[in-house]
C-alpha positions in Angstrom: -101.3 7.8 -35.7 -105.0 7.7 -34.8 -105.6 3.9 -34.9 -103.8 1.5 -32.6 -102.2 -1.7 -34.0 -105.0 -4.0 -33.0 -107.7 -1.9 -34.6 -105.6 -1.5 -37.7 -105.2 -5.3 -38.0 -109.0 -5.8 -37.7 -109.7 -2.9 -40.1 -107.3 -4.4 -42.6 -109.3 -7.6 -42.7 -112.5 -5.7 -43.2 -111.1 -3.6 -46.0 -110.2 -6.8 -47.9 -114.0 -7.3 -48.3 -114.5 -4.1 -50.3 -116.0 -4.8 -53.7 -115.5 -1.5 -55.5 -113.7 1.8 -55.3 -114.6 4.5 -52.8 -113.8 8.2 -52.8 -113.6 10.0 -49.4 -114.2 13.8 -49.8 -112.7 15.7 -46.8 -113.6 19.2 -45.7 -110.9 20.4 -43.2 -109.1 23.4 -41.8 -106.3 23.8 -39.3 -108.2 23.1 -36.1 -107.4 20.0 -34.0 -110.4 18.0 -35.0 -109.6 18.6 -38.7 -106.0 17.6 -38.2 -107.0 14.3 -36.5 -109.7 13.7 -39.1 -107.2 14.1 -42.0 -104.8 11.7 -40.2 -107.6 9.1 -39.8 -108.7 9.3 -43.4 -105.1 9.1 -44.6 -104.4 6.1 -42.4 -107.4 4.3 -43.8 -106.7 5.2 -47.5 -103.1 4.0 -47.1 -104.5 0.6 -46.1 -106.5 0.0 -49.3 -105.8 0.7 -53.0 -109.6 0.9 -53.4 -109.8 4.1 -51.3 -108.8 7.6 -52.6 -109.1 10.9 -50.8 -110.0 14.3 -52.2 -110.0 17.7 -50.4 -113.2 19.7 -50.9 -115.7 22.0 -49.2 -118.7 20.4 -47.5 -121.6 22.2 -45.6 -119.8 21.5 -42.3 -116.1 21.7 -41.5 -114.5 19.4 -40.3 -116.4 16.6 -42.0 -115.9 14.0 -44.7 -118.2 12.0 -47.0 -118.0 8.4 -48.3 -118.9 8.1 -51.9 -118.9 5.9 -54.9 -116.5 7.2 -57.6 -118.5 9.7 -59.7 -121.6 9.6 -57.4 -122.4 11.2 -54.1 -124.0 8.7 -51.8 -125.1 11.2 -49.2 -123.2 9.6 -46.3 -121.3 12.2 -44.3 -119.4 12.1 -40.9 -119.1 15.5 -39.2 -116.6 14.7 -36.5 -114.3 11.7 -36.1 -116.2 8.4 -36.1 -114.1 6.6 -33.5 -115.4 5.0 -30.2 -118.8 3.4 -30.7 -119.0 5.0 -34.2 -116.0 3.3 -35.7 -118.2 0.4 -36.8 -120.4 2.9 -38.6 -117.5 4.1 -40.6 -116.3 0.6 -41.5 -119.8 -0.4 -42.6 -120.2 2.7 -44.7 -116.9 1.9 -46.5 -118.0 -1.7 -47.2 -121.6 -0.8 -48.2 -120.6 2.1 -50.4 -118.1 -0.2 -52.1 -121.0 -2.5 -53.1 -120.9 -5.0 -50.2 -124.4 -6.3 -49.6 -125.9 -5.2 -46.2 -127.1 -7.9 -43.7 -130.7 -6.7 -44.0 -133.8 -8.6 -45.2 -134.7 -8.1 -48.8 -138.2 -6.8 -48.1 -136.6 -4.0 -46.0 -134.2 -3.1 -48.8 -137.1 -3.0 -51.3 -139.0 -0.8 -48.9 -136.1 1.7 -48.7 -135.6 1.7 -52.4 -139.3 2.5 -53.0 -139.3 5.6 -50.9 -139.9 8.6 -53.1 -139.1 12.3 -52.3 -136.1 14.1 -50.7 -135.1 13.2 -47.2 -132.1 14.9 -45.6 -131.4 13.4 -42.1 -129.0 14.8 -39.5 -128.2 12.8 -36.4 -126.5 14.4 -33.3 -124.5 11.8 -31.4 -121.8 11.3 -28.8 -118.9 8.9 -29.4 -119.5 7.2 -26.0 -123.2 6.5 -26.8 -123.9 2.8 -27.4 -127.4 3.6 -28.7 -126.2 6.0 -31.5 -124.5 3.6 -33.9 -127.8 1.8 -34.7 -129.4 5.1 -35.8 -126.3 6.2 -37.7 -125.9 2.9 -39.5 -129.6 2.7 -40.4 -129.6 6.2 -41.8 -126.4 5.6 -43.7 -127.8 2.5 -45.3 -130.9 4.3 -46.3 -128.7 7.0 -48.0 -126.7 4.3 -49.8 -129.7 2.5 -51.1 -131.9 5.5 -52.1 -130.5 8.6 -54.0 -133.3 10.8 -52.5 -132.0 10.2 -48.9 -128.9 11.8 -47.3 -127.5 11.5 -43.8 -124.9 13.5 -41.8 -123.7 12.1 -38.5 -122.7 15.1 -36.2 -120.5 14.6 -33.2 -122.0 17.0 -30.5 -118.6 17.5 -29.0 -117.0 18.6 -32.3 -120.0 20.8 -33.1 -120.8 22.0 -29.6 -122.2 25.4 -30.5 -124.5 23.9 -33.1 -125.8 21.2 -30.7 -126.3 23.8 -27.9 -128.1 26.2 -30.4 -130.6 23.4 -31.0 -130.9 22.6 -27.2 -129.8 19.1 -27.8 -129.5 17.4 -24.4 -130.0 13.8 -25.4 -128.5 11.6 -28.0 -129.1 10.4 -30.6 -131.3 13.3 -31.7 -132.4 13.1 -35.3 -133.6 15.9 -37.6 -135.3 15.4 -41.0 -135.3 18.3 -43.5 -134.4 20.7 -40.6 -137.2 19.5 -38.3 -136.9 17.4 -35.2 -137.7 13.7 -36.1 -136.9 11.7 -33.0 -134.5 10.9 -30.2 -133.2 7.7 -28.6 -132.4 4.3 -30.1 -134.3 3.6 -33.3 -133.9 0.6 -35.5 -134.0 0.7 -39.2 -137.6 -0.7 -39.1 -138.6 1.9 -36.5 -137.3 4.8 -38.7 -139.2 3.4 -41.7 -142.4 3.1 -39.6 -142.0 6.7 -38.4 -141.8 7.7 -42.1 -145.1 6.0 -42.7 -144.0 2.5 -43.7 -145.3 0.5 -40.8 -147.0 -2.9 -41.3 -150.8 -2.6 -40.7 -153.3 -5.1 -39.4 -154.0 -6.6 -42.9 -150.4 -7.9 -43.0 -151.4 -10.3 -40.1 -154.8 -11.5 -41.6 -153.7 -14.8 -43.0 -151.5 -16.1 -40.1 -152.5 -19.6 -38.9 -152.7 -20.2 -35.2 -149.4 -20.9 -33.5 -148.5 -23.7 -31.1 -146.5 -21.2 -29.1 -146.6 -17.4 -29.4 -144.0 -15.5 -27.5 -144.7 -11.9 -26.6 -141.5 -9.9 -26.1 -138.1 -10.1 -27.7 -135.6 -9.8 -24.9 -133.3 -12.6 -23.6 -136.3 -14.5 -22.1 -138.4 -14.2 -25.2 -135.6 -15.2 -27.6 -134.7 -18.2 -25.4 -138.4 -19.3 -25.2 -138.8 -19.0 -28.9 -135.7 -21.1 -29.7 -136.6 -23.8 -27.2 -140.1 -24.0 -28.6 -139.0 -24.1 -32.2 -136.4 -26.8 -31.5 -139.4 -29.0 -30.4 -140.6 -28.8 -34.0 -143.8 -26.8 -33.2 -145.2 -23.7 -34.9 -143.6 -20.7 -33.1 -144.1 -17.0 -33.5 -142.5 -14.1 -31.6 -144.0 -10.6 -31.5 -141.9 -7.8 -30.2 -141.6 -4.1 -30.1 -137.9 -4.3 -30.5 -135.4 -7.2 -30.3 -133.1 -7.2 -27.2 -135.4 -5.3 -24.8 -133.5 -3.7 -22.0 -130.3 -5.4 -23.1 -130.2 -2.8 -25.9 -129.7 -0.2 -23.2 -126.9 -2.1 -21.4 -123.3 -1.2 -22.1 -120.8 -3.6 -20.5 -122.0 -7.1 -19.6 -119.4 -9.0 -17.6 -121.5 -11.6 -15.7 -122.8 -13.6 -18.7 -121.2 -16.9 -17.9 -118.5 -18.1 -20.4 -118.4 -14.6 -22.0 -115.9 -12.4 -20.2 -117.2 -9.2 -21.7 -119.8 -8.2 -24.3 -122.0 -5.2 -24.9 -125.8 -5.1 -24.9 -126.5 -4.3 -28.6 -124.0 -7.0 -29.7 -125.8 -9.6 -27.5 -129.2 -8.4 -28.8 -128.0 -8.8 -32.4 -126.8 -12.4 -31.6 -130.1 -13.2 -30.0 -132.0 -12.1 -33.1 -129.6 -14.0 -35.4 -130.1 -17.1 -33.4 -133.9 -16.9 -33.4 -133.9 -16.5 -37.2 -132.0 -19.8 -37.6 -135.1 -21.7 -36.6 -137.8 -20.5 -39.1 -139.6 -18.7 -36.3 -142.2 -16.1 -37.5 -140.7 -12.9 -36.2 -143.1 -9.9 -36.0 -141.2 -6.8 -35.0 -142.4 -3.2 -34.1 -145.5 -4.7 -32.6 -147.0 -4.0 -29.1 -149.6 -6.3 -27.5 -152.7 -4.6 -26.0 -155.1 -7.4 -25.0 -154.9 -11.1 -24.1 -158.0 -13.3 -24.0 -158.5 -17.0 -23.7 -161.2 -18.4 -26.0 -160.9 -21.5 -28.3 -157.4 -20.3 -28.8 -155.5 -17.7 -26.7 -155.9 -14.4 -28.6 -153.3 -11.6 -28.5 -154.6 -8.3 -30.0 -151.9 -5.9 -31.2 -152.0 -2.1 -31.0 -152.5 -2.0 -34.8 -155.7 -4.0 -34.4 -154.4 -7.4 -35.6 -155.4 -10.5 -33.6 -152.9 -13.4 -33.4 -154.1 -16.8 -32.1 -152.1 -19.5 -30.4 -152.6 -22.7 -28.4 -150.1 -21.4 -25.8 -148.6 -18.0 -25.1 -145.4 -17.1 -23.3 -145.4 -13.5 -21.9 -141.8 -12.1 -21.8 -142.5 -8.3 -22.0 -139.6 -7.4 -19.7 -139.5 -4.1 -17.8 -138.7 -0.4 -18.3 -137.0 2.4 -16.4 -139.1 3.5 -13.4 -140.0 7.2 -13.4 -139.7 9.3 -10.3 -143.2 10.7 -10.9 -142.5 14.2 -9.8 -143.4 17.6 -11.5 -140.8 18.4 -14.2 -139.7 14.9 -15.0 -142.0 14.4 -18.1 -141.8 18.1 -19.1 -138.0 18.1 -19.2 -137.3 14.6 -20.6 -134.5 15.1 -23.1 -134.2 18.7 -22.0 -132.0 17.9 -19.0 -133.8 14.8 -17.6 -132.0 11.7 -18.9 -131.9 7.9 -18.2 -128.7 6.9 -19.9 -125.5 8.3 -18.4 -123.3 6.6 -21.1 -125.3 8.2 -24.0 -126.1 11.6 -22.6 -123.3 12.2 -20.1 -120.9 13.9 -22.6 -123.6 16.6 -23.3 -123.2 17.7 -19.7 -119.4 18.1 -19.8 -118.3 20.5 -17.0 -121.9 21.0 -15.8 -123.7 20.2 -12.6 -126.0 17.1 -12.5 -127.9 15.0 -10.1 -128.4 11.2 -10.0 -131.6 10.0 -8.4 -131.0 6.5 -6.9 -128.5 4.9 -4.6 -128.6 1.4 -5.9 -125.9 -0.2 -8.1 -127.1 1.4 -11.3 -127.4 4.9 -9.7 -123.9 4.7 -8.1 -122.3 3.3 -11.3 -123.9 6.2 -13.2 -122.6 8.8 -10.6 -119.1 7.3 -10.9 -119.1 7.5 -14.7 -120.5 11.0 -14.7 -118.0 12.3 -12.2 -115.3 11.8 -14.8 -117.1 14.0 -17.3 -119.3 16.6 -15.5 -118.3 19.4 -13.1 -120.2 18.0 -10.1 -122.6 15.1 -9.2 -125.1 15.1 -6.4 -126.6 11.7 -5.6 -130.1 11.7 -4.0 -131.1 8.5 -2.1 -134.5 8.1 -0.5 -133.4 5.6 2.2 -131.1 6.4 5.1 -128.2 4.4 3.5 -127.1 3.7 -0.1 -128.1 0.3 -1.5 -125.2 -0.2 -3.9 -122.4 -2.8 -3.4 -119.7 -1.7 -0.9 -117.0 -1.7 -3.6 -119.0 0.9 -5.6 -119.7 3.0 -2.5 -115.9 3.1 -1.7 -115.2 4.3 -5.2 -117.9 6.9 -5.1 -116.8 8.4 -1.8 -113.2 8.6 -3.1 -114.3 11.1 -5.8 -113.7 14.8 -5.1 -116.7 16.2 -7.2 -119.5 14.1 -5.7 -122.0 15.0 -2.9 -124.3 12.2 -1.5 -127.6 13.2 0.0 -129.3 10.3 1.9 -132.8 10.1 3.4 -134.2 12.7 1.0 -137.3 12.6 -1.3 -137.2 14.3 -4.7 -140.0 16.9 -4.8 -139.6 18.6 -8.2 -137.3 19.0 -11.2 -137.4 22.7 -12.1 -136.7 24.6 -15.2 -138.0 26.9 -18.0 -137.1 25.6 -21.4 -134.7 23.1 -19.9 -133.7 21.8 -16.4 -132.2 24.4 -14.0 -132.5 22.7 -10.7 -134.0 20.1 -8.4 -135.9 20.4 -5.1 -135.9 17.7 -2.4 -137.4 17.2 1.1 -135.1 16.2 4.0 -137.2 13.3 5.4 -136.1 13.6 9.0 -136.8 17.4 9.3 -139.3 18.0 6.5 -137.2 20.9 5.3 -137.3 21.6 1.5 -134.0 22.3 -0.2 -133.1 23.3 -3.8 -130.0 22.8 -5.9 -129.2 24.6 -9.1 -128.0 22.3 -11.8 -128.3 21.5 -15.5 -129.1 17.8 -15.7 -130.9 15.0 -13.8 -130.2 11.3 -14.4 -133.0 9.0 -13.1 -131.7 5.5 -11.9 -134.3 4.1 -9.6 -134.9 0.6 -10.9 -137.4 -1.0 -13.2 -141.2 -1.5 -13.5 -142.7 -4.5 -15.4 -144.3 -4.0 -18.8 -147.6 -5.7 -17.8 -150.2 -2.9 -17.6 -151.8 -4.0 -20.8 -152.8 -7.3 -19.2 -155.3 -5.8 -16.7 -157.0 -8.5 -14.7 -156.6 -11.3 -17.2 -153.5 -12.8 -15.6 -152.6 -12.7 -11.9 -150.0 -10.1 -11.0 -148.6 -9.1 -7.7 -148.8 -5.6 -6.1 -146.0 -4.2 -8.2 -147.4 -5.6 -11.4 -145.1 -8.7 -11.8 -146.8 -11.7 -13.4 -147.1 -14.5 -10.8 -145.7 -17.8 -12.2 -145.1 -21.3 -10.8 -142.0 -23.5 -11.1 -143.0 -24.4 -14.7 -143.4 -20.7 -15.7 -147.2 -21.2 -15.8 -149.6 -18.4 -14.9 -153.1 -18.8 -13.4 -154.5 -18.9 -17.0 -154.2 -22.4 -18.5 -151.9 -22.3 -21.5 -150.4 -18.9 -20.6 -146.8 -18.9 -19.4 -144.4 -16.0 -18.5 -140.7 -15.5 -18.2 -138.1 -12.9 -17.4 -138.2 -9.5 -15.8 -142.0 -9.2 -16.2 -142.5 -12.0 -13.7 -142.1 -12.3 -9.9 -138.7 -14.0 -10.3 -136.7 -12.5 -7.4 -133.6 -11.6 -9.4 -133.5 -9.7 -12.6 -130.5 -10.8 -14.6 -129.9 -11.7 -18.3 -128.8 -15.2 -17.6 -131.8 -15.8 -15.3 -134.2 -14.4 -17.9 -132.8 -16.8 -20.5 -133.2 -19.8 -18.2 -136.8 -18.8 -17.3 -137.5 -18.4 -21.0 -136.3 -22.0 -21.7 -138.3 -23.2 -18.6 -141.5 -21.5 -19.8 -141.1 -23.0 -23.3 -140.6 -26.5 -21.9 -143.6 -25.9 -19.7 -145.7 -24.8 -22.7 -144.6 -27.9 -24.7 -145.5 -30.2 -21.8 -149.0 -28.4 -21.6 -149.5 -29.0 -25.4 -148.6 -32.7 -25.0 -151.1 -33.2 -22.1 -153.9 -31.2 -23.8 
C-alpha cells in the first residue's frame, strides 16, 4: 500500500468531485519505481469507478499519463508524484475529468488561444515546495490546449537523464528540447515568458487610486485589504503574490495556525485580496516613484499608475555573497533553497555559507541527504539559536568553520570547490565540493527608489509609527522598511498600520 489511511480518506473526498471518466496509461517494467507506480495507480483506480488503467509504452519508463477517454491530454508523470507533487496528481485527475480550474477566465482564454506545438518537460524533486506551482501550471495548459504537452520528471527516478542535462536546480523547465527557465514560475509568468505579457496599453485607462500598494507579500496584502475595507479605490501592483513567503516551507509561528506552508499561505492571501474588488496587477515591477499632483508609479513596461497615496511593501530578497563564481555558477552548483535543490546533491559534498538560523537549519536538513556539509561563518561564533547549534554539532557529517571569509566559488562548467580566508591568520584555504548553498540573510528591494524616499545605510525605507515616509502621502510596510524584526506576522501588522495611516492622511488632506 502506497497511500496511508489519512491521505486515502482525503483523496476519496476529492475523487467524488470528478465529472467525467479518466484513463490512466501506464508504462512500467520490473524496477522498484515501476512497481510502486503501478501500486499507486491501482490504489487510485480502485477508489473510483470513473478511473480505468491501461498498460502501454510511453517515451519514458516508468511513467503514466492522465487522459480523457479517447483523447490524449498531454499530461504525463515520469516518476511517482507523491510528497509535494501529490496535489499535482489530484488536480490533474479532477481537471482532466472536466472539473473547472480555479483560474480567471481571461487566463483560460489566453491559454486556449495559443497556437503552435509546445512540448514542456519539468525536472523536479518531490521535496521541492516550489515545483508544484510549475507542474500544475503546465499540466493545466496541456489540458486546455491540444497543442501543449507536459511531462513532470522526478530527477531522483531519472537521475542519469537529469545529470546528462547538468540539472542542479529544480524546477528546471525545457520547451521543445531547449532550456526554458528554472525556479518558481506562476501560470501568468510562464505565459508572459511565451510572449503573452500585458503591455503598457493595458494600463492606459486606469483612473487614479486612493491607495496604490506596491508589492504583494504579507504586508502588501494586509495593506490592500485594510484600505479596501474603508471603501476607497485600492490597487495592488506586484511581481508575484506572496513574495518571500512563496519560498518558505514550514511556518510554525503564525499565531493561531500551528503549521502551514508558504505557498498555501500565499494562495490564501491572494484569495482574500480578491474578495474586496481590489484592482490586482500581477507580473509588474515598479521602476520609478515621483510626487506630482498625484503620486506616480512608473512600471518597467512603461505604464504610469497614479494615486493619492502609495504604500511601498516591496519586501526583500536573498542576499548574495558577492564573490567570484557566485553568479557564474548559479543553478550550476550555487543554490539558495536547500529544500528544493538538496536532493540533487544526494551523497555529494556541499557548503552552507551563513551561520544564522536559516544557514544552520539548511545545514541540518542537508546533512540528512548529502555526503558532507561544511558551514562557513564570517563571525567568530555562530548566530543561530542554541537549540539549532546543539542539533548541528550532534551530526557526524558536518564541519563548522568560524571566523572565515568566502573568497571564491570555483568550477569549470559547474561548481567544484570553494576558497576561503582564515580571518585571524590571513591564510587562504580551498575545499573540493559540488554544491554551495547561500544563506546570509536578506536585502530590501528598494534600489529602484533612488533618493526619492529616505532610506537607511542598508537600503531600508525609514518610516515613523504610522508607517509614513519622509514623502507626504507615501507610506511603507514590511521587510523593505527599517522595522527591527522581519517576520510574517509583523509584516501583516505593519501593512495594516500603513493602510490606516494612509486613510488618515486622505481624510486630513
